C-alpha angles and dihedrals in degrees: 000000000000117000100220093187089058090045090052092049090051092049089051091047093054092042092054092042088058094044094242120147123222088248092054092048091047091052092050094050094039099244138101129282088236090059091050089049090051091050092050091050092048093244095117125043109221119221120246087254092055091046088052092050092048091048090051092052091048093044092235135107128257086248089064087064097042105033103025105162092197090076109059099141107057094186091057090041092053093047092048093048090049093051091048091049089060091064128085113271094254091051089047090057093049093047093046091048091050092049090050090052091049091050091049090052092054094043094050094056 
């Protein structure tokens, strides 16, 4: 079974990492920012087509949303995402980028 809350968190992670707003993503996939917000919060379940379009914008695969091996502890992941969400958008982008760089360092060893 697909964990749509985890999928939404991963979409948000990649979106912030790339410095894309919900409005920009919504425009690129021809939907509303409210719909993107609902996907990221796990309220709406995106179709395979929408997941494909989002993945294309993010330059990742759908598997990166569904089977992302970076996030193995969902409790820690949820807490971290919550703490990041409390920051201003610019700080969110910096923090998310730094986390991605740290993960890449560990994964490349």
